[in-house]
C-alpha positions in Angstrom: -20.9 21.4 26.7 -17.6 22.8 25.3 -17.1 25.2 22.6 -16.4 23.9 18.9 -12.7 23.5 18.0 -12.8 26.5 15.6 -10.3 29.2 15.7 -10.7 32.8 14.8 -13.7 35.1 14.6 -17.1 34.1 13.1 -17.3 35.0 9.4 -19.3 38.1 8.4 -22.4 37.5 6.3 -22.0 37.5 2.6 -18.2 37.0 2.7 -16.1 34.0 1.6 -13.9 33.2 4.5 -12.1 29.9 5.7 -12.6 28.4 9.2 -9.7 26.5 10.5 -10.5 23.4 12.6 -7.9 22.7 15.4 -6.3 18.9 15.2 -7.1 16.5 17.9 -4.1 15.6 19.7 -3.1 11.8 19.1 -1.8 9.4 21.6 1.6 7.7 20.3 1.3 4.0 19.9 3.7 1.3 20.1 5.6 0.0 17.0 3.5 -1.2 14.1 3.3 -5.0 14.1 2.9 -4.9 10.5 1.7 -8.0 8.3 2.3 -11.5 9.2 5.7 -12.7 7.7 4.8 -15.5 5.6 2.2 -13.8 3.2 4.8 -11.8 1.1 7.0 -15.0 0.9 4.0 -17.3 -0.3 3.2 -14.7 -2.7 6.6 -14.3 -4.1 7.1 -18.0 -4.2 3.9 -18.5 -6.3 5.0 -15.7 -8.7 8.4 -17.1 -9.3 6.8 -20.7 -10.0 4.2 -19.1 -12.3 7.1 -17.0 -14.1 9.5 -20.0 -14.2 7.2 -22.6 -15.9 7.1 -20.9 -19.3 10.9 -20.4 -19.2 11.6 -24.1 -18.5 9.4 -25.0 -21.1 11.0 -22.8 -23.7 14.4 -24.0 -22.6 13.1 -27.7 -23.0 12.0 -27.1 -26.6 15.2 -25.2 -27.5 17.4 -28.0 -26.3 15.1 -30.5 -28.1 15.4 -28.6 -31.4 19.2 -27.9 -31.0 20.1 -31.6 -30.2 18.2 -33.2 -33.1 20.5 -31.4 -35.8 
């Protein structure tokens, strides 16, 4: 069994001291593949459609009101 990854001397009894834990080395991985490309596009398309419907409705009502005068 190896020693714990603490650095420094053990703290004395009755004193407030900090103990630093040495970080574990990490292996470098390949480039992050990220998320699938279609998910953000689908979400954007749905949001544009939801926001465009009220705009089209208002434009239609305005055109109807303005052309009847």
